[in-house]
C-alpha positions in Angstrom: 0.0 0.0 0.0 1.2 3.5 -0.8 0.6 5.0 2.7 0.9 8.8 2.3 3.7 10.5 4.2 1.1 13.2 5.2 -0.5 10.7 7.6 2.6 11.4 9.8 1.8 15.1 10.1 0.5 16.3 13.6 -3.1 15.4 14.4 -3.6 13.1 11.4 -6.1 10.3 11.9 -5.5 7.7 9.2 -8.4 6.2 7.2 -9.3 2.7 8.5 -7.5 0.2 6.1 -6.6 3.2 4.0 -3.6 5.3 3.1 -4.6 8.9 3.6 -5.9 11.0 6.6 -9.5 11.2 7.4 -8.9 14.4 9.3 -6.2 16.3 11.1 -7.9 16.6 14.5 -11.0 18.8 13.7 -13.0 17.7 10.7 -15.6 20.5 11.0 -13.0 23.2 11.2 -11.4 21.7 8.1 -14.6 21.9 6.3 -15.0 25.6 7.1 -11.3 26.1 6.0 -12.1 24.6 2.6 -15.4 26.6 2.4 -13.9 30.0 3.3 -10.1 29.9 2.7 -7.8 27.3 1.3 -6.6 23.9 2.3 -4.7 20.9 0.8 -6.4 17.5 0.7 -4.4 14.4 0.4 -6.1 12.3 -2.3 -3.2 10.1 -3.1 -5.2 7.0 -2.6 -6.7 7.6 -6.1 -5.4 5.4 -8.9 -3.5 7.0 -11.6 -3.2 5.7 -15.2 -0.9 7.0 -17.9 -1.6 6.5 -21.6 1.1 7.6 -23.9 1.0 6.9 -27.8 0.1 8.6 -31.0 -3.3 6.9 -31.2 -4.4 7.5 -27.6 -7.1 10.2 -28.2 -8.9 8.5 -31.1 -8.7 5.3 -29.3 -10.1 6.6 -26.0 -12.7 8.5 -28.1 -14.0 5.1 -29.4 -14.1 3.5 -26.0 -15.6 6.1 -23.8 -18.7 8.3 -23.6 -16.7 11.5 -24.1 -15.7 13.3 -27.3 -11.8 13.0 -27.0 -10.3 12.7 -30.5 -9.8 16.4 -30.7 -9.0 17.1 -27.1 -6.5 19.9 -27.1 -3.1 19.7 -25.4 -3.1 21.0 -21.8 -6.8 20.3 -21.4 -8.9 17.8 -19.5 -12.3 16.3 -19.2 -14.4 13.5 -17.5 -15.4 10.3 -19.3 -17.1 7.0 -18.6 -16.6 3.4 -19.7 -20.0 1.8 -20.1 -21.1 -1.8 -20.4 -22.9 -2.8 -23.6 -26.2 -2.2 -21.8 -25.1 1.3 -20.8 -24.3 0.7 -17.2 -21.3 2.7 -15.8 -18.2 0.5 -15.4 -15.6 3.2 -14.9 -15.4 7.0 -14.3 -12.2 8.7 -15.4 -10.9 12.3 -14.8 -8.7 13.0 -17.7 -5.8 15.4 -18.5 -3.8 15.5 -21.8 -0.4 17.0 -21.7 2.7 16.7 -23.9 1.8 13.4 -25.7 0.4 11.5 -22.7 -3.3 11.2 -21.5 -3.5 10.8 -17.8 -6.6 9.4 -16.1 -7.2 9.2 -12.4 -10.0 7.1 -11.0 -11.4 5.7 -7.7 -9.0 4.0 -5.3 -8.7 0.3 -6.3 -10.3 0.8 -9.7 -7.1 1.4 -11.7 -6.1 -2.3 -12.2 -9.5 -3.2 -13.7 -9.4 -0.2 -15.9 -6.0 -1.0 -17.3 -6.9 -4.6 -17.7 -9.9 -3.5 -19.9 -7.7 -1.0 -21.8 -5.0 -3.7 -22.5 -7.7 -6.0 -24.0 -8.8 -3.2 -26.4 -5.4 -2.2 -27.7 -5.3 -4.4 -30.8 -2.5 -3.0 -33.0 -2.9 0.6 -32.0 0.0 2.8 -30.8 -1.0 3.1 -27.1 0.7 2.0 -23.9 -1.8 2.2 -20.9 -0.2 1.6 -17.5 -1.2 2.0 -13.9 1.3 4.4 -12.4 -0.1 4.9 -8.9 3.2 3.7 -7.4 5.0 6.7 -8.9 2.3 9.5 -9.1 -0.2 10.9 -6.6 -3.2 13.3 -6.6 -3.4 16.3 -4.2 -6.2 18.7 -4.2 -6.0 22.4 -3.3 -9.5 23.5 -2.3 -11.1 26.7 -1.4 -12.1 30.3 -2.5 -8.5 31.3 -1.9 -6.8 28.3 -3.6 -5.7 30.4 -6.5 -3.9 32.9 -4.2 -2.1 29.8 -2.6 -0.9 28.7 -6.0 0.3 32.2 -7.0 2.2 32.6 -3.7 3.9 29.3 -4.3 5.0 30.3 -7.8 2.7 27.6 -9.3 0.5 27.9 -12.3 -3.4 28.2 -12.0 -5.5 27.2 -15.0 -8.1 29.8 -15.7 -11.1 27.5 -16.6 -12.5 24.2 -15.5 -10.6 21.2 -16.8 -7.7 23.5 -17.9 -4.3 21.8 -17.4 -0.8 23.4 -16.9 2.5 21.8 -16.6 4.5 21.8 -13.3 8.2 21.1 -13.1 7.2 17.5 -12.7 3.5 16.6 -13.2 0.6 19.0 -13.7 -2.1 21.0 -12.2 -5.7 20.6 -13.4 -8.7 22.9 -12.5 -11.9 21.0 -11.6 -15.4 22.4 -11.2 -16.0 23.9 -7.6 -17.5 22.0 -4.8 -19.4 23.1 -1.7 -21.8 25.9 -2.4 -20.0 26.6 -5.7 -17.4 28.9 -4.3 -14.8 26.4 -3.2 -12.4 26.1 -6.2 -10.6 22.8 -6.8 -7.1 22.5 -8.3 -5.9 18.8 -8.6 -2.1 18.6 -8.5 -0.8 15.3 -10.0 2.8 15.0 -8.8 5.5 12.4 -8.3 4.7 10.4 -5.1 8.2 11.1 -3.8 7.3 14.9 -3.9 4.2 14.8 -1.8 5.7 16.4 1.3 7.7 18.9 -0.7 4.6 20.1 -2.7 2.6 20.4 0.6 5.3 22.4 2.2 5.7 24.7 -0.8 2.0 25.5 -0.9 2.1 26.4 2.7 -1.7 26.0 3.4 -3.2 24.0 6.2 -3.9 20.3 5.6 -7.6 19.1 5.5 -8.6 15.5 5.7 -10.5 13.6 3.0 -13.6 13.9 5.3 -13.7 17.6 4.7 -13.4 17.3 1.0 -16.2 14.6 0.9 -18.6 16.9 2.8 -18.2 19.6 0.2 -18.4 17.1 -2.6 -21.7 15.7 -1.4 -23.1 19.3 -0.9 -22.2 19.9 -4.6 -23.9 16.7 -5.7 -20.8 15.3 -7.3 -21.1 11.5 -7.2 -18.3 8.9 -6.8 -18.1 5.7 -8.8 -18.9 2.6 -6.7 -20.2 4.7 -3.9 -23.0 6.8 -5.3 -23.4 4.4 -8.2 -24.2 0.7 -8.4 -24.1 -2.0 -11.0 -27.5 -0.8 -12.4 -26.5 2.9 -12.8 -26.7 4.5 -16.2 -25.2 8.0 -16.9 -28.7 9.6 -17.3 -29.3 9.1 -13.5 -26.3 11.2 -12.4 -24.8 14.6 -13.2 -22.2 12.7 -15.3 -24.6 13.0 -18.2 -23.4 16.7 -18.3 -19.8 16.3 -17.3 -18.7 13.0 -18.7 -21.0 12.3 -21.7 -21.0 13.9 -25.1 -24.5 13.4 -26.4 -23.7 14.2 -30.1 -20.7 11.9 -30.6 -20.7 8.8 -32.6 -21.0 5.1 -31.7 -19.5 3.8 -28.5 -20.3 0.9 -26.1 -23.5 1.7 -24.3 -24.5 4.6 -26.4 -27.9 3.2 -27.4 -29.1 3.2 -23.8 -27.8 6.7 -23.1 -29.5 8.1 -26.2 -32.7 6.3 -25.8 -33.3 7.3 -22.3 -32.2 10.9 -23.0 -34.4 11.3 -26.1 -37.5 9.3 -25.2 -37.9 9.2 -21.4 -36.8 9.8 -18.0 -34.2 7.5 -16.4 -35.6 5.0 -13.8 -33.8 6.9 -10.9 -32.5 10.3 -10.1 -29.7 11.6 -7.8 -30.9 13.7 -4.9 -29.4 15.2 -1.8 -31.1 14.0 1.4 -31.2 15.7 4.7 -31.2 13.2 7.6 -32.3 13.9 11.2 -28.8 12.8 12.5 -30.4 11.0 15.5 -28.0 8.1 15.1 -24.3 8.6 15.8 -23.5 5.9 13.2 -23.8 7.0 9.7 -25.5 4.7 7.2 -23.2 2.8 4.9 -23.4 3.1 1.0 -26.1 0.9 -0.4 -28.4 1.3 2.6 -32.0 1.3 1.4 -34.1 4.5 1.3 -37.6 3.5 2.5 -41.0 5.2 2.0 -42.9 3.4 4.7 -42.0 -0.2 4.2 -41.3 0.2 0.4 -37.8 0.5 -0.8 -37.5 3.4 -3.2 -33.8 3.9 -3.5 -30.3 3.6 -2.0 -28.0 6.0 -0.3 -24.3 6.5 -1.4 -22.1 9.0 0.4 -23.3 10.0 3.9 -21.5 12.7 5.7 -21.8 15.2 8.6 -21.7 18.7 7.2 -20.5 21.7 9.2 -23.6 23.7 8.3 -26.2 21.3 6.8 -25.9 18.5 9.4 -26.1 14.9 8.2 -26.5 14.8 4.4 -26.4 12.0 1.9 -26.4 11.5 -1.9 -29.1 9.0 -2.9 -30.4 7.4 -6.0 -34.2 7.3 -5.7 -37.0 6.2 -8.1 -38.4 8.9 -10.3 -41.8 8.3 -8.8 -40.7 9.5 -5.3 -42.5 12.7 -4.5 -40.5 15.7 -3.2 -42.5 15.7 0.0 -42.3 11.9 0.6 -41.7 10.8 4.1 -38.5 8.8 3.9 -36.3 6.9 6.3 -32.7 5.6 6.0 -31.5 3.1 8.6 -34.1 4.5 11.0 -33.3 8.1 10.5 -36.0 10.5 9.0 -34.8 11.8 5.6 -36.1 14.5 3.3 -35.2 15.5 -0.3 -33.5 18.9 -0.7 -36.0 21.3 -2.4 -33.4 22.2 -5.1 -33.6 18.6 -6.4 -37.1 18.6 -7.7 -37.2 16.8 -11.1 -37.3 19.1 -14.1 -40.6 19.3 -16.0 -40.4 17.7 -19.5 -40.4 20.2 -22.4 -43.0 20.0 -25.1 -40.6 18.2 -27.4 -39.8 15.5 -25.0 -43.5 15.1 -24.1 -44.4 14.8 -27.8 -41.7 12.1 -28.3 -43.0 10.2 -25.4 -46.6 10.3 -26.8 -45.3 9.0 -30.1 -43.5 6.1 -28.5 -46.6 5.3 -26.4 -48.7 5.3 -29.7 -46.3 3.0 -31.4 -46.2 0.6 -28.4 -50.1 0.6 -28.2 -50.4 -0.2 -31.9 -47.9 -3.0 -31.6 -49.6 -4.5 -28.6 -53.0 -4.3 -30.3 -51.9 -6.5 -33.2 
């Protein structure tokens, strides 16, 4: 295991069976730090994959949900690998720089991703490899994150998914988290340089728990936590960030296009507010109940410094906004901002046409 050297810093409480710090003594204070100032989050447990080779972008374009064949140098994106039936198998955060495409993904997911990529190489000029032993992800987070980069003499990309080179590695700007004011800059650096980079930035450390709280507030899902084996992109914000709806054929595209054009997905992602009565937070996969009926599952569950106990959940489309819900005995309610969008006239018309076709077919 690549246990991070930052778990040796004062106050660090190491993740159980993990390699990074959950917090550095005061998780709620660390959340406020990321919300109001700037802090460095050790995310070096993420798997990192490097893909050099002249054919890398057209190859990845054909394998993923994202339009990548013309991805500009020093830019990034998000992408999904789908099953033939359109279920999410991998979520990748991508950066292309100087002839190599970098992809970081969930802890422990890198080996399966590389195995899949190796099977799909054929005779193309690509060399995918898991490089987690050599490279690590650190995230500088907060409204004043750009000031910290400037003070350290490091570059700051001006727009989301922009990428700029470091002396070794790169910095990539990601969409903000929290209430939308906490900027995120991922620094992918040599693992041997983790402590040196942290010292150079000179901002306080914040544990992964603080980052997770702001991520949940922003409704940014994690693969394998907020998704399950049935998840399709249409159920999550990944339809906006990791899917290009106008690109050509790729594995699973038919499901994505059909659900997008002709009907609502079976589930939707919502933010739940829990009463917080229990000291033990529900585990990912815990059922969401309406009375005795199971209507969904929770993913990430966290204590937020302002919102209390919150969770991301996939719930059935039929669940009403005012439904009385419970999760592991705790009362839960859907955040008012997560009301489903009303279908526009075009979509309504398309659904009526499909219903008519089905009715005619059934009547034969």
